[in-house]
C-alpha positions in Angstrom: 0.0 0.0 0.0 1.3 3.5 -0.8 2.4 5.6 2.1 -0.2 8.1 3.1 -2.9 6.6 0.8 -6.4 5.8 2.2 -7.0 2.3 3.5 -9.5 0.5 1.3 -11.7 -2.4 2.3 -13.8 -4.8 0.2 -17.4 -5.9 0.7 -18.4 -9.1 -1.2 -22.1 -10.0 -1.6 -23.1 -13.3 -2.9 -26.7 -14.6 -2.6 -30.0 -14.7 -4.3 -33.5 -13.2 -4.5 -35.2 -16.4 -3.4 -39.0 -16.0 -3.5 -42.0 -13.8 -2.9 -45.5 -14.0 -1.5 -48.0 -12.1 -3.8 -51.1 -14.3 -3.3 -53.3 -12.2 -5.7 -50.8 -12.0 -8.6 -49.1 -14.5 -10.9 -46.4 -14.4 -13.6 -44.2 -11.8 -11.9 -40.6 -10.9 -12.4 -38.1 -9.1 -10.2 -35.5 -6.4 -10.9 -32.7 -5.4 -8.5 -30.2 -2.6 -8.3 -27.8 -1.3 -5.7 -27.7 2.2 -4.2 -24.5 3.2 -2.4 -22.6 6.3 -1.2 -20.0 8.3 -3.2 -17.0 6.6 -1.5 -18.2 3.2 -2.7 -17.4 1.7 -6.0 -18.3 -1.7 -7.5 -15.2 -3.7 -8.5 -16.7 -6.9 -9.8 -20.2 -8.4 -10.5 -23.4 -6.8 -11.7 -25.0 -3.7 -10.2 -28.4 -4.5 -11.5 -30.3 -7.4 -13.0 -33.7 -8.7 -14.1 -35.1 -12.2 -13.4 -37.2 -14.6 -15.3 -41.0 -14.5 -15.1 -42.2 -17.0 -12.6 -45.6 -18.5 -11.7 -47.0 -19.4 -8.3 -46.1 -22.8 -6.9 -48.9 -25.3 -6.8 -48.6 -26.0 -3.1 -50.5 -24.3 -0.3 -48.1 -21.4 0.1 -48.3 -20.4 -3.6 -44.8 -18.8 -3.5 -43.2 -17.2 -6.5 -39.7 -18.7 -6.7 -37.0 -16.9 -8.6 -33.7 -18.1 -7.0 -32.2 -15.1 -8.9 -28.4 -14.9 -8.2 -26.7 -11.8 -6.9 -22.9 -11.5 -6.9 -21.1 -8.2 -6.5 -18.0 -6.8 -4.8 -17.6 -3.2 -3.6 -14.6 -1.3 -2.3 -14.7 1.7 -0.1 -12.6 3.8 2.3 -15.3 4.2 4.9 -18.7 2.7 5.8 -20.8 5.9 5.1 -23.3 5.2 2.3 -23.3 1.4 3.0 -24.9 -0.4 0.0 -28.6 -1.1 -0.2 -30.3 -3.5 -2.5 -33.5 -2.2 -4.1 -36.1 -4.7 -5.4 -38.9 -3.9 -7.9 -41.5 -6.6 -8.7 -43.5 -6.3 -11.9 -46.3 -8.3 -13.6 -49.3 -8.0 -15.9 -52.5 -6.3 -15.0 -55.9 -7.5 -16.3 -55.3 -5.8 -19.7 -51.8 -7.3 -20.1 -49.9 -4.1 -19.3 -46.7 -4.5 -17.3 -47.3 -2.7 -13.9 -45.3 -2.5 -10.7 -46.5 -4.9 -8.0 -44.0 -3.8 -5.3 -40.9 -1.8 -4.3 -38.6 -2.6 -1.4 -35.1 -1.8 -0.1 -32.8 -3.1 2.6 -29.2 -2.5 3.6 -26.7 -5.2 2.7 -26.0 -7.0 6.0 -23.3 -5.3 8.1 -21.7 -8.5 9.4 -20.0 -11.4 7.5 -21.8 -14.8 7.3 -25.0 -16.1 5.9 -28.1 -13.9 6.2 -31.8 -14.3 5.2 -33.9 -11.2 4.9 -37.6 -10.6 4.3 -38.0 -7.3 2.5 -41.4 -5.6 3.0 -42.8 -4.2 -0.3 -45.1 -1.3 -1.0 -46.8 0.2 -4.1 -47.4 3.9 -4.7 -51.0 4.9 -5.1 -53.1 7.6 -6.7 -54.4 10.3 -4.4 -58.0 10.5 -5.5 -60.6 8.0 -6.7 -60.8 9.7 -10.1 -57.0 9.3 -10.5 -57.2 5.7 -9.4 -60.0 4.9 -12.0 -58.2 6.8 -14.7 -54.8 5.1 -14.1 -56.6 1.7 -13.9 -58.5 2.3 -17.1 -55.4 3.7 -19.0 -53.2 0.9 -17.7 -50.7 3.5 -16.2 -50.5 3.1 -12.5 -48.3 5.3 -10.4 -44.7 4.1 -10.3 -41.2 5.6 -9.8 -39.2 6.6 -12.9 -36.1 5.6 -11.0 -36.6 2.8 -8.4 -33.4 3.9 -6.6 -35.5 6.6 -5.0 -36.9 3.8 -2.8 -33.6 3.6 -0.9 -33.6 7.3 -0.1 -35.9 8.4 2.7 -36.3 12.0 1.6 -39.9 12.8 0.5 -41.2 9.3 0.7 -43.5 10.1 3.6 -45.6 12.4 1.3 -46.1 9.7 -1.4 -49.3 7.8 -0.8 -48.7 4.0 -0.8 -50.2 0.7 0.3 -48.4 -2.2 1.8 -47.7 -5.1 -0.5 -46.4 -8.7 0.2 -42.7 -9.4 0.9 -39.7 -10.8 -0.9 -37.1 -13.2 0.7 -33.4 -12.9 0.0 -30.3 -14.7 1.2 -26.8 -13.4 1.3 -23.3 -14.7 2.1 -21.2 -11.8 3.1 -17.4 -11.3 3.4 -16.8 -7.8 4.7 -14.0 -5.7 6.1 -11.2 -7.3 4.1 -8.3 -4.9 3.5 -7.8 -4.8 -0.3 -4.1 -5.4 -0.1 -4.8 -8.8 1.5 -7.1 -10.0 -1.3 -5.4 -11.9 -4.0 -6.7 -12.2 -7.6 -6.8 -15.4 -9.6 -3.4 -17.1 -9.7 -1.7 -17.3 -13.1 -2.0 -20.6 -14.9 
């Protein structure tokens, strides 16, 4: 490490978006993206992804199973702006239009090891009955133009929304590794 240079650490996230409970909906897919502070930078892996469309299981719980892999490594000089994963779930409405079924966000776990998270989801709503009817009829329900806004708390309290079901994730974490101690692939 260069003398006087900032100490860098790595955060490795490996896991999956496992499943969701949306009893009233079927044929849903999931998108994810990461939101992080300005001192953080991805060094490997994908910052965002989109899953396959899945149908409800035929058992009593009717889970929507994606088992959608997540694999990313970040580097940073300090923990401020710790990464969050933002999930957006979409599916068809009665007219076949692709509409949002839920948004949710959670911080990547702070400690190394295996973690399971249940992320509560919500959906923005129109403010009046006329807007609700118009958006339903036109097939354009309220949604965020940038889902990353879900990870930011500013202004969210003024957006009317309703609770939606939840999504389960699992992560294996390796955190706090000084970058100078991490070796790359060995030459063949």
